[in-house]
N, C-alpha and C positions, 0 to 999 in steps of 0.2 A: 924245227923251227919254234922259236918262242912263242907262246900264246899271244903276245901282243901284236905279233906280225900276221896272225891268222885273220882271214876275212871274217866279217860279220855274217851270221847266219849259217855258217858251215859247221857240221857236226865233225869233230875230230877226237881221236883217242890220244891219251896221255901216254907219252912214251918213257918220260923221265922227270924227276924233280930234282932241281939242283938247289944247293944251298947248305947251310950248317944243319946240325940235327934238330935245333929249336925250330928253324923255318920249315923243316920237312914235317915235324911233328904238328906244327900249326896247320899247314896245308892239309895234311892227313886228317885232322879233326873236322876240317870242312868238307871232306870228301874227295879231295883231290888225290887219288892214288893211281898208280900206273895201271893202265888198261881201261880206266873209266872214260866214258864218252862225255865231252864238253861241247857246249855251243855258245859262241859270244852273241849275246842279245843286243847290246848297245855299249856306246862309249860316252860317258858323260863327265866333263871336267876333269880329265886325267884318270877317272876310274873306268874300270871294265866291268860291266854286269855280264856275268856267266850263268848259263843254265846247266846244273850238274845234279843228277840223282832227283829230279822233279823239283829242285829248289833253285832260287836265284841268289847268287853271291856276288858281292861287289868287292873287287880287289883293286889296289892301286897298281900303277904300271911296274914298279919295281918288283912287286910280289908276283904279278902275272908273268914277268919277264923269267922267272925262275921255273916255269911250267913249260916243258918241251913236249910239242904235239907233233 
């Protein structure tokens, strides 16, 4: 399921990243790689705050929908 549909506070593993090569490279540079554990911290104004690799990253819903967990 896309990351935007996942529940807040649950830890999940990334299964797949969808999108063109540029999108995949961008998400990879932020630490979103297959097998990595992510956790949704909160959702504010259409942005999702995600905990990944001991860092917090904010993504908009369109970018978060490309991450399959």
